[in-house]
C-alpha positions in Angstrom: -69.0 117.4 241.2 -69.9 120.4 243.6 -72.5 119.5 246.5 -74.5 122.5 247.7 -74.5 122.3 251.5 -77.0 124.9 252.9 -77.3 124.6 256.7 -79.9 127.4 257.1 -82.9 126.2 258.9 -85.1 129.0 257.1 -83.9 128.0 253.7 -84.7 124.3 254.5 -88.3 125.3 255.5 -88.9 127.6 252.6 -87.9 124.5 250.2 -90.1 121.9 252.6 -93.1 124.5 252.0 -92.7 124.2 248.2 -93.2 120.5 248.5 -96.0 120.3 250.7 -99.4 120.5 249.1 -102.1 120.8 251.8 -104.9 118.0 251.4 -107.8 120.9 252.1 -106.4 123.7 250.2 -109.3 125.2 248.0 -108.6 125.0 244.3 -112.1 125.6 242.9 -113.5 128.4 240.9 -117.5 128.2 241.6 -119.5 128.4 244.2 -120.4 124.9 244.0 -116.9 123.9 244.4 -116.5 126.0 247.3 -119.6 124.4 248.9 -118.3 120.8 248.2 -115.0 121.6 249.9 -116.6 123.4 252.7 -118.8 120.1 253.2 -115.8 117.9 253.1 -113.4 120.2 255.2 -116.1 120.6 258.0 -116.8 116.9 258.2 -112.8 116.0 258.4 -112.5 119.0 260.9 -115.2 117.6 263.2 -113.7 114.1 263.0 -110.3 115.5 264.1 -111.7 117.6 267.0 -113.6 114.6 268.3 -116.6 114.4 270.3 -118.0 117.6 271.8 -118.9 117.9 275.3 -122.5 118.2 276.4 -123.7 121.8 276.9 -124.3 122.9 280.4 -126.5 125.6 282.1 -124.8 128.9 282.5 -124.7 129.7 286.3 -121.7 131.5 287.1 -120.9 132.0 290.7 -118.7 135.0 292.3 -116.2 133.2 294.4 -113.7 136.2 295.0 -113.9 139.8 294.4 -111.1 142.0 294.4 -111.2 145.7 294.3 -108.3 148.3 293.6 -108.5 151.8 292.6 -108.4 151.2 288.9 -108.8 147.5 288.3 -111.8 145.3 289.4 -111.5 141.5 289.3 -114.0 138.7 289.6 -113.2 135.1 289.9 
């Protein structure tokens, strides 16, 4: 009996990739299939991202200004 020993990390990941079937891969053919998939994907993505921070007003302040011959930077 011959045992195939392959110690290549690249080959290992290539073989693993063949076995993995992503839960949210799109397999539909119609626009309705796509819209249904998009809705469920978006719902799961928002669930995984967690709560969004509350919006804040944009009031930038310049706290430092550096001037060079070619580069200008503001902080």
